[in-house]
C-alpha positions in Angstrom: 40.8 -60.3 40.4 39.7 -56.9 41.5 37.7 -54.3 39.2 37.6 -50.8 39.9 34.4 -49.0 40.0 35.2 -47.5 36.6 35.6 -51.0 35.4 32.4 -52.3 36.8 29.8 -49.6 36.0 29.6 -50.6 32.2 29.3 -54.3 33.1 26.3 -53.3 35.4 24.8 -51.5 32.5 24.4 -54.8 30.4 22.4 -56.5 33.1 18.5 -56.6 32.5 16.2 -54.7 34.6 14.4 -56.8 37.2 10.6 -56.8 37.8 11.2 -55.9 41.4 12.9 -52.5 40.4 11.2 -49.5 41.7 10.4 -46.6 39.4 8.7 -43.2 40.1 5.1 -43.3 38.6 2.0 -41.1 38.8 -0.2 -42.6 41.6 -3.3 -41.8 39.6 -5.6 -41.2 42.5 -5.5 -38.9 45.3 -7.6 -36.7 47.4 -11.3 -36.7 48.3 -13.0 -40.3 48.2 -15.5 -40.4 45.0 -18.9 -42.0 45.2 -21.0 -43.1 42.2 -24.4 -41.9 42.5 -25.7 -42.3 39.1 -24.9 -44.1 35.9 -26.4 -42.5 32.6 -27.2 -45.4 30.1 -29.7 -43.8 27.8 -29.2 -40.1 26.8 -26.2 -37.9 26.7 -26.4 -35.6 30.1 -24.8 -32.0 30.9 -25.4 -30.5 34.3 -26.7 -31.7 37.7 -28.9 -30.2 40.3 -29.7 -31.6 43.7 -32.5 -30.2 45.9 -32.4 -30.0 49.6 -34.7 -33.2 49.7 -32.2 -35.3 47.6 -33.9 -34.9 44.3 -31.6 -35.0 41.4 -32.0 -33.5 37.8 -30.0 -33.5 34.7 -30.1 -31.6 31.2 -29.5 -33.3 27.9 -28.8 -30.7 25.3 -29.9 -31.6 21.7 -27.1 -29.2 20.5 -24.6 -31.5 21.8 -26.3 -34.6 20.7 -28.9 -34.9 18.1 -30.1 -38.4 19.6 -31.2 -36.4 22.8 -34.8 -36.5 21.4 -36.8 -38.1 24.3 -36.4 -35.5 26.5 -34.0 -32.5 27.2 -34.8 -32.2 31.1 -35.3 -35.3 33.4 -35.4 -36.2 37.0 -32.8 -39.2 38.1 -35.5 -41.7 39.5 -32.9 -44.6 40.3 -29.4 -45.1 40.0 -29.7 -45.8 36.5 -32.8 -44.6 35.0 -34.6 -41.2 34.4 -37.8 -39.6 33.4 -38.7 -36.6 31.4 -39.1 -33.4 33.8 -41.5 -31.6 34.7 -43.5 -33.5 32.1 -43.1 -35.6 29.0 -45.4 -33.2 26.8 -43.2 -30.0 27.7 -40.2 -31.8 26.4 -41.7 -32.9 23.1 -42.3 -29.5 21.1 -44.8 -30.1 18.2 -42.9 -31.1 15.1 -39.6 -31.3 17.0 -37.1 -29.1 18.2 -36.1 -27.8 14.6 -38.3 -25.5 12.4 -37.4 -27.1 9.1 -39.8 -24.5 7.3 -37.0 -21.8 7.3 -34.1 -21.4 5.3 -31.9 -22.2 6.7 -33.6 -24.3 9.5 -33.9 -22.8 13.0 -34.6 -23.8 16.4 -38.4 -24.0 17.2 -39.9 -20.9 18.6 -42.3 -22.3 21.3 -42.1 -20.5 24.6 -44.1 -23.3 26.4 -42.0 -26.2 25.2 -38.2 -27.0 25.8 -36.2 -26.8 22.7 -32.7 -27.5 23.8 -31.7 -27.1 27.5 -28.2 -26.6 28.5 -28.4 -26.1 32.2 -30.5 -26.9 35.2 -29.9 -25.4 38.8 -31.3 -25.4 42.0 -31.5 -21.9 43.6 -31.4 -20.9 47.1 -35.0 -21.3 47.7 -34.7 -24.7 46.5 -36.6 -24.2 43.2 -35.3 -25.7 40.0 -34.6 -23.2 37.0 -34.2 -24.4 33.2 -31.9 -22.5 31.2 -32.9 -23.1 27.4 -30.6 -22.3 24.5 -33.4 -22.7 21.9 -31.0 -24.3 19.8 -30.7 -28.1 18.7 -28.4 -30.0 16.1 -29.6 -31.6 12.9 -28.9 -35.4 12.4 -25.9 -34.2 10.5 -24.4 -32.3 13.6 -25.2 -28.8 12.5 -26.0 -26.6 15.3 -29.2 -24.2 14.1 -29.6 -20.8 15.2 -32.3 -20.0 17.6 -35.7 -18.1 17.2 -37.3 -15.7 19.4 -39.4 -17.8 22.0 -36.8 -20.4 21.9 -34.2 -19.2 24.4 -35.8 -18.7 28.0 -35.5 -19.3 31.5 -38.1 -21.4 33.4 -38.6 -21.7 37.1 -40.2 -24.9 38.4 -41.8 -25.3 42.0 -40.6 -28.4 43.4 -43.4 -28.8 45.6 -45.9 -29.5 43.2 -43.7 -29.8 40.1 -45.4 -27.0 38.1 -43.9 -23.9 36.3 -44.3 -20.6 38.4 -42.3 -18.3 35.8 -40.9 -18.0 32.4 -38.4 -15.3 31.1 -37.9 -14.8 27.4 -34.7 -13.6 26.1 -34.9 -11.1 23.3 -32.8 -11.7 20.4 -30.7 -8.5 21.2 -29.6 -10.3 24.4 -29.8 -14.1 23.2 -28.5 -13.8 19.6 -29.5 -16.3 17.2 -26.0 -17.9 17.6 -25.8 -17.5 21.3 -25.2 -20.4 23.5 -26.6 -19.9 27.0 -24.7 -22.1 29.0 -24.6 -22.0 32.8 -26.4 -20.0 35.6 -26.2 -19.1 39.2 -28.6 -17.1 41.5 -28.6 -14.5 44.1 -31.9 -14.0 45.8 -31.3 -11.3 48.3 -33.8 -8.7 48.0 -31.1 -5.9 48.4 -29.6 -6.8 44.9 -32.6 -5.3 42.7 -35.3 -2.9 43.0 -37.9 -5.5 42.5 -36.5 -7.3 45.6 -36.9 -10.7 43.7 -33.1 -11.4 43.1 -30.9 -11.8 40.1 -29.2 -14.4 37.8 -26.0 -14.4 35.9 -25.6 -16.5 32.7 -22.5 -17.2 30.5 -22.8 -17.0 26.7 -20.2 -19.7 25.4 -21.0 -19.4 21.8 -18.7 -21.1 19.3 -20.1 -19.1 16.5 -21.0 -15.7 17.8 -20.1 -13.3 20.5 -19.3 -14.4 24.1 -20.6 -12.5 27.3 -22.4 -12.3 30.7 -26.0 -12.2 30.5 -27.9 -10.8 33.5 -31.6 -11.3 34.7 -33.8 -9.6 37.0 -36.0 -12.1 38.1 -38.6 -9.8 39.5 -39.1 -8.0 36.2 -37.9 -10.1 33.8 -35.5 -7.7 32.2 -32.2 -9.1 30.8 -29.1 -7.3 29.4 -25.5 -8.4 28.8 -21.9 -7.2 29.8 -18.7 -7.8 28.6 -19.7 -8.6 25.1 -17.0 -10.3 23.4 -14.0 -8.7 25.5 -10.9 -11.1 25.3 -11.4 -12.3 28.8 -14.8 -14.0 27.8 -13.5 -15.5 24.8 -11.5 -18.5 24.0 -7.6 -17.9 23.5 -6.5 -18.1 19.9 -4.8 -21.3 19.4 -5.7 -23.0 22.6 -5.1 -26.9 22.4 -5.9 -29.2 25.3 -4.7 -32.7 26.2 -7.0 -35.3 27.6 -6.2 -38.9 28.6 -3.0 -38.6 26.5 -5.0 -37.5 23.5 -4.4 -34.2 21.6 -7.9 -32.6 21.2 -8.8 -30.7 18.0 -12.2 -29.3 17.2 -14.4 -30.7 14.0 -17.1 -28.3 14.5 -19.3 -29.0 11.4 -19.3 -31.9 8.9 -16.8 -31.1 6.0 -15.1 -28.5 7.7 -11.3 -28.3 8.5 -10.0 -29.2 12.1 -9.4 -26.1 14.3 -8.4 -25.8 17.7 -10.3 -27.1 20.4 -10.6 -24.2 22.6 -13.5 -22.5 20.8 -15.9 -22.2 23.7 -16.0 -18.8 25.3 -17.3 -17.9 28.8 -18.7 -21.2 30.0 -18.2 -22.2 33.8 -19.6 -19.6 36.4 -19.7 -19.5 40.0 -20.8 -16.8 42.6 -18.5 -15.9 45.8 -20.1 -16.8 49.1 -21.1 -13.5 49.8 -22.4 -12.7 46.5 -20.2 -9.8 45.6 -17.9 -11.4 42.9 -18.6 -13.5 39.9 -16.2 -16.0 38.7 -16.2 -17.6 35.2 -13.8 -19.2 32.6 -13.9 -20.4 29.1 -13.1 -23.9 28.1 -10.6 -22.5 25.6 -8.4 -21.1 28.6 -6.8 -22.2 31.8 -7.4 -18.8 33.4 -10.0 -18.0 35.9 -11.5 -14.5 35.6 -13.7 -12.5 38.1 -15.7 -9.3 38.5 -17.8 -7.5 41.1 -21.3 -8.3 40.7 -22.2 -4.5 41.1 -20.6 -3.8 37.8 -22.8 -6.5 36.1 -25.9 -5.1 37.6 -25.2 -1.7 36.5 -27.2 -0.3 33.5 -25.8 3.2 33.4 -24.6 4.7 30.2 -20.9 4.1 31.3 -21.7 0.7 32.9 -19.7 -1.2 30.1 -16.8 0.9 30.4 -16.6 0.3 34.3 -17.3 -3.4 33.8 -14.6 -4.0 31.5 -12.1 -2.1 33.7 -12.9 -4.2 36.8 -12.3 -7.7 35.3 -9.5 -9.3 37.4 -7.4 -12.4 36.4 -7.1 -14.7 39.2 -4.4 -16.9 37.5 -4.5 -20.4 36.1 -6.8 -23.1 37.3 -6.5 -26.0 34.8 -8.5 -26.6 31.8 -12.1 -26.8 32.8 -16.0 -26.6 32.0 -18.2 -26.1 34.9 -17.4 -24.1 38.0 -19.3 -24.2 41.5 -18.7 -22.6 44.9 -19.2 -24.1 48.5 -20.2 -22.0 51.9 -16.3 -21.9 52.5 -15.9 -19.6 49.4 -14.0 -22.4 47.7 -14.3 -22.5 44.1 -14.5 -26.0 42.3 -13.2 -26.4 38.8 -12.5 -29.5 36.5 -8.8 -30.0 35.3 -9.4 -32.0 32.3 -5.6 -32.5 31.6 -4.8 -33.9 35.1 -7.6 -36.4 35.9 -8.7 -33.9 38.6 -10.9 -31.5 40.2 -9.3 -28.5 41.5 -10.2 -25.9 44.0 -9.2 -22.3 43.8 -9.1 -20.4 47.2 -10.0 -16.6 46.8 -8.8 -15.9 50.2 -5.0 -16.5 49.5 -5.4 -17.1 45.7 -4.2 -20.6 45.5 -5.2 -23.6 43.5 -5.0 -27.1 45.2 -6.1 -30.6 43.9 -9.2 -31.7 45.3 -9.6 -35.1 44.0 -7.8 -37.1 41.3 -9.1 -40.3 39.6 -8.3 -41.9 36.2 -12.2 -41.9 35.5 -12.1 -38.0 35.6 -11.8 -36.1 32.5 -14.4 -33.9 31.0 -16.1 -32.6 34.2 -19.1 -31.0 32.5 -20.8 -29.5 35.7 -20.5 -29.5 39.4 -23.1 -28.7 42.0 -22.8 -28.3 45.8 -25.7 -29.5 47.7 -27.3 -29.0 51.2 -25.8 -32.6 52.2 -22.2 -31.1 51.9 -21.3 -32.9 48.9 -20.2 -31.9 45.6 -21.8 -33.6 42.7 -20.3 -33.7 39.2 -21.0 -35.2 35.8 -18.4 -36.9 33.7 -19.4 -37.1 30.2 -16.4 -37.3 27.7 -17.4 -34.4 25.6 -14.2 -34.7 23.7 -14.9 -38.0 22.0 -18.0 -36.7 20.4 -18.1 -36.4 16.7 -17.8 -32.6 17.2 -13.8 -33.4 17.9 -11.3 -35.0 15.7 -11.3 -37.5 14.3 -15.0 -36.7 13.7 -16.4 -40.4 14.8 -18.3 -40.7 18.2 -15.9 -42.5 20.7 -18.1 -42.1 23.8 -18.5 -45.2 26.1 -21.3 -45.6 28.1 -22.3 -45.2 30.9 -21.8 -41.5 31.7 -21.2 -40.9 35.3 -22.5 -38.9 38.2 -20.1 -38.7 41.3 -20.1 -36.7 44.4 -17.5 -36.2 47.1 -17.4 -34.7 50.5 -16.7 -31.0 50.7 -13.8 -30.1 52.9 -14.2 -28.1 56.0 -17.9 -28.9 56.4 -18.6 -26.9 53.4 -22.1 -26.8 52.0 -24.7 -25.1 49.4 -24.2 -21.2 49.4 -27.5 -19.5 50.4 -27.7 -16.2 48.9 -31.4 -15.2 49.9 
């Protein structure tokens, strides 16, 4: 008996699938090879800084985890251990990081102690800078406002581990509900009258006004630009997906769930020539930029000129931290694709740099003089600040590194 093709097709449909059948699937891994550098088994880390001699430092924000009590800055001593830096004493403000004598409680106002550090960065002169928000969370998860003296920028000389400069942010620059998030440095003498260089900082506040904070490292003067403009704010209704999970925010105990994209301007990166600043909000997939001269300008119309100079560079994925290498590539996490992406300003394109199933919330990235980009994975979306309001993080948190393409290395603006 001979069957026609039309007669045979429904019979074939009844046959079971075989284990050897090939189906298209996501390979999960691609791009640059990842190396595990450090496993965080103790406190909850955010940023990473790597010196020219290979010393490594991280911060542990007290606003993101109230259990970050022992220290808020540490040096990574071995592959699995850390110690308070630059000393245990400066990490332990008298009476704690929160002042409960005020109503409501506020961040302690000690200018000589670390309250709640959100970022550590090595500048082009191989000095460590510590960015203190002045804020900390109560055991109930309420992030208290800062007090004058709490928000500050501290410079540490790595040759002798001593503080050489402290710059306090006035409440007109770091508002009580500001969240000074990340920082980049340009030490070229030509960029300021003082000749000591400049720093650019993102204010990613979930509760208040977002913007870019500028610091003259010579005079200690600070000011803001792009205050609460749409490009520094999270997009309304922004909803990311990570590891197959929809991510809603549950910012405080007893509050209703909201969209998770409530962090404003967060990641920040300087172009290799220092002439352009890039940033993005966690609650956005868009990368923005502005000429740095517009941020340094303090003339009467400087804000008008700054707002008119903002450029959208297009989408690059959902990310937290950003970083630049000497080839001008901008590195950014891509939470939703388990990846690190790179944006090339020369041609405006985005490419995947590395993919791995263990990549998710890439909190920060740092390109070092050894030609590697270092980045932390800390599962932020699994903290109790996100739906369903329980802590679902699994230790250890991880510090990775991967080789920069094209012999890229740390940008040296000095």
